[in-house]
SEVOZA-12078 format. One record per residue (C-alpha): residue number from 1; x, y, z. Coordinates in nm, 4 decimals, always signed. Layout:
BEGIN
nr,c1,c2,c3
NUM,X,Y,Z
...
This chain:
BEGIN
nr,c1,c2,c3
1,+12.7670,-4.9717,-0.6766
2,+12.8107,-5.3141,-0.7642
3,+13.1628,-5.3369,-0.5713
4,+13.0219,-5.1679,-0.3129
5,+12.6943,-5.3965,-0.2626
6,+12.8158,-5.6802,-0.0834
7,+12.9691,-5.4538,+0.2170
8,+12.7346,-5.1596,+0.2464
9,+12.3727,-5.1464,+0.2200
10,+12.3067,-4.9051,-0.0804
11,+12.0040,-4.7125,-0.0600
12,+11.9552,-4.4786,-0.3261
13,+11.8607,-4.0952,-0.2831
14,+11.7928,-3.8347,-0.4650
15,+11.8909,-3.4372,-0.1831
16,+11.7819,-3.1275,-0.1338
17,+11.4057,-3.3317,-0.2750
18,+11.1978,-2.9858,-0.0906
19,+11.3530,-2.7929,-0.3876
20,+11.2485,-2.9934,-0.6641
21,+10.9716,-2.9215,-0.9057
22,+10.7326,-3.2139,-1.0206
23,+10.8370,-3.1459,-1.3329
24,+11.2123,-3.3733,-1.2926
25,+11.0733,-3.6769,-1.1830
26,+11.1615,-3.8113,-1.4690
27,+11.5125,-3.8448,-1.2751
28,+11.3991,-4.0497,-1.0482
29,+11.2817,-4.2691,-1.3312
30,+11.5339,-4.2730,-1.4808
31,+11.8348,-4.3734,-1.1799
32,+11.5600,-4.7049,-1.1012
33,+11.6148,-4.8187,-1.5026
34,+11.9331,-4.7693,-1.4149
35,+11.9206,-4.9572,-1.1396
36,+11.7747,-5.2407,-1.3387
37,+11.9765,-5.2087,-1.6221
38,+12.3528,-5.2865,-1.4591
39,+12.2038,-5.4787,-1.2313
40,+12.2824,-5.3083,-0.9432
41,+12.1752,-5.4512,-0.5807
42,+12.0323,-5.2057,-0.3412
43,+11.9235,-5.2853,+0.0079
44,+11.6123,-5.5386,-0.0001
45,+11.3334,-5.5091,+0.2815
46,+11.3916,-5.7480,+0.5168
47,+11.0009,-5.9771,+0.4645
48,+10.8734,-6.0635,+0.6106
49,+10.5052,-6.3161,+0.6490
50,+10.2953,-6.0586,+0.7545
51,+10.0112,-5.9786,+0.5343
52,+10.0353,-5.5756,+0.6340
53,+10.4733,-5.5776,+0.5961
54,+10.4566,-5.7319,+0.2916
55,+10.2131,-5.4605,+0.1974
56,+10.4191,-5.1948,+0.3516
57,+10.7843,-5.3372,+0.2072
58,+10.6123,-5.2750,-0.1955
59,+10.5002,-4.9650,-0.0934
60,+10.8183,-4.8741,+0.0254
61,+10.9937,-5.0390,-0.2840
62,+10.7557,-4.8193,-0.5051
63,+10.8948,-4.5294,-0.3760
64,+11.2669,-4.5922,-0.5320
65,+11.4818,-4.3483,-0.5257
66,+11.3731,-4.2002,-0.1512
67,+11.3884,-3.8040,-0.1633
68,+11.5857,-3.6569,+0.0957
69,+11.5376,-3.2876,+0.3610
70,+11.8278,-3.1436,+0.5744
71,+11.8486,-2.8902,+0.7553
72,+12.0746,-2.8158,+1.0269
73,+11.8406,-2.4271,+1.1104
74,+11.6183,-2.4434,+1.3850
75,+11.2977,-2.3256,+1.2561
76,+11.0186,-2.1940,+1.5151
77,+10.6879,-2.3960,+1.3489
78,+10.3446,-2.4368,+1.6012
79,+10.5272,-2.2376,+1.8725
80,+10.8219,-2.6339,+1.8746
81,+11.1091,-2.5789,+1.7932
82,+11.2419,-2.8360,+1.5087
83,+11.5133,-2.8326,+1.2360
84,+11.4177,-2.7414,+0.8918
85,+11.2920,-2.5625,+0.6403
86,+11.0265,-2.2365,+0.5456
87,+10.9301,-2.1689,+0.2273
88,+10.6393,-1.9375,+0.1331
89,+10.4000,-2.2298,+0.0626
90,+10.4926,-2.3518,+0.4155
91,+10.7695,-2.5321,+0.6068
92,+10.9247,-2.8781,+0.5828
93,+11.0301,-3.0594,+0.9128
94,+11.3213,-3.2672,+0.8491
95,+11.2827,-3.5007,+1.1080
96,+10.8538,-3.5092,+1.1279
97,+10.6786,-3.8631,+1.1194
98,+10.4240,-3.7149,+0.9169
99,+10.6732,-3.7661,+0.6193
100,+10.9213,-3.9576,+0.7956
101,+10.9376,-4.3061,+0.7616
102,+11.3087,-4.4357,+0.8295
103,+11.3584,-4.8543,+0.8532
104,+11.6626,-4.7752,+1.0689
105,+11.5834,-5.1117,+1.2806
106,+11.5913,-5.3148,+0.8990
107,+11.8774,-5.1959,+0.8328
108,+12.1037,-5.2286,+1.0880
109,+11.9958,-5.5665,+1.0814
110,+12.0503,-5.6426,+0.7931
111,+12.4214,-5.4187,+0.8186
112,+12.4513,-5.7198,+1.1294
113,+12.3480,-6.0152,+0.9748
114,+12.4164,-6.0035,+0.6598
115,+12.6515,-5.7159,+0.5543
116,+12.8777,-5.8269,+0.8758
117,+12.8735,-6.1278,+0.8831
118,+12.9833,-6.1985,+0.5088
119,+13.2333,-5.9603,+0.5470
120,+13.3767,-6.1117,+0.8467
121,+13.3767,-6.4443,+0.7022
122,+13.6419,-6.3471,+0.4135
123,+13.8735,-6.1974,+0.6565
124,+13.9030,-6.4928,+0.8467
125,+13.9053,-6.6966,+0.5402
């Protein structure tokens, strides 16, 4: 990951997070400890002067590694067809504004402004 980080955004994620019980929370902690121990550079949320954005970014850092839920199955929820998984306790919607907050635009800007320009400079020199 150290070799990849100058070329790509390294974002720690755990897949199939909807299948975890609260017990495996130690896995999340171990991942962050390993990232710190091995000094692995990961995606850095854009720093802003705006106090609200700084607070939001701090909250996002506290959530690392992110949990990912994926489904190609379409289910009907409250009369709407959505991608998700049905469980005895409820439904997990893959694309829901209530549980998804992905900083896609920030990610695109970092890729273009930092990673791509560094890559291009290396290739041209």
